[in-house]
N, C-alpha and C positions, 0 to 999 in steps of 0.2 A: 107206601113208597109210590104206588101208582098215582095217587093224588098229587104228590110232590112233583113227579115227572110230568104230570098233566099241566100243572102251572108253569113249569119250566118250558115245556113245549109251546104253550100259548103265549107266554110273556117274553121269551127269549129266542123265539124262532128267528133264524138269520144271524144271531150273534155267534161269536166265537165259542169254543167249548168252555173256556174259562168264564166267559160271560154267562153261559148257561148254569154252570156250577154256582156262580155268584148269586144268581136269582134264587137258587135253592138254599144257599147259605143264609140269605136274608130271611127267608121263611123260617128256617130253623133258629136263627138268632131271635126272631120274634117269639117263637115258642118258649125260649128260655128267658125272655125279658118280662119283668113283672107288669108292664103296661099292656100286654097283649094276651090273648087266650093261650092256654098251655097245651094245645094240640095242633097238629098241622091242619086238620079240618077246621078248627076254630079260627085259626089265623087266615086260612084261605077264604072262608065264607064270612069273615067279619065284614059287615056292610061297608061298601066303598073301598075296601082294601085293595082289591085286584080287579081292574076293569075287564080283564080277559074272561072272568066268570060270566060276564053279561054280553059278550060279543061272539061272533062266529068262530073265533079261534078255539073257544072252549069245546066245540063239538069235534075237534080233530084229536084223534088218539095220539098219545106221545110216541115219538119214534125211539129207536134204540139209543140214540145219542142223548136224548132227554132222560131216558131211564138210567143210563150210565152216569150222567151228571147228577141225578138225584142220589144215586148210590155214593158217589164221591163226596157230595155235600153231607150226607148222613155219616160217612166215615170220618168227617172232621175237616175236610178241605174248605177253607173260607178265604177266598181271594179278596174279600171286601174289607178285611180288617175289623170285623164286628159290626158292620152296617145293619141297621134295622129298616132302612128305607132305600128306595132307588127311584129314579125317574129318567125319562128321556127329555132333555131340554128342548128338543125340537117339537115335542108333542104336549107339553104342559105349560099352562100360564099360571099355575098355582105359585104364588109368591112365598107362601109358608115353606113349602118343600125346598124352594131355591135358597132359603136362608139357613138350612140345616148344615152342620159341619160336614164337609165332604171328606170321605176316606180314600176314595179312588174312583177313577173313570175307567170303565171297561167297555169298549165298543161304543154304542150309542147310549149307554146307561151311566148315570152318575149315581154313585152309592154314598150314602150319608147316614149320620146318626141322629 
């Protein structure tokens, strides 16, 4: 739960509460998807999966909101509609991710399959 909250805090800091839960839901959707590792740790530490693991945001402990968002995601709230990817269009030039089918946009993140 702590690792999930840590990624939520690092990846979705400044997003709405729903946006934070959505980031957690993507991680859990990946755990259940056959193309990804079957543990939260495996998904989070999969090379290149989450840039926050390699930047200064990773050293910040998750706050109470990130912890609550992690719990809500674990309890089944998925505001993404089953997304397994997300990106911030203002911060990525990756054309592959931009061609994925979009499920929803929440805050500055586009969620997709």
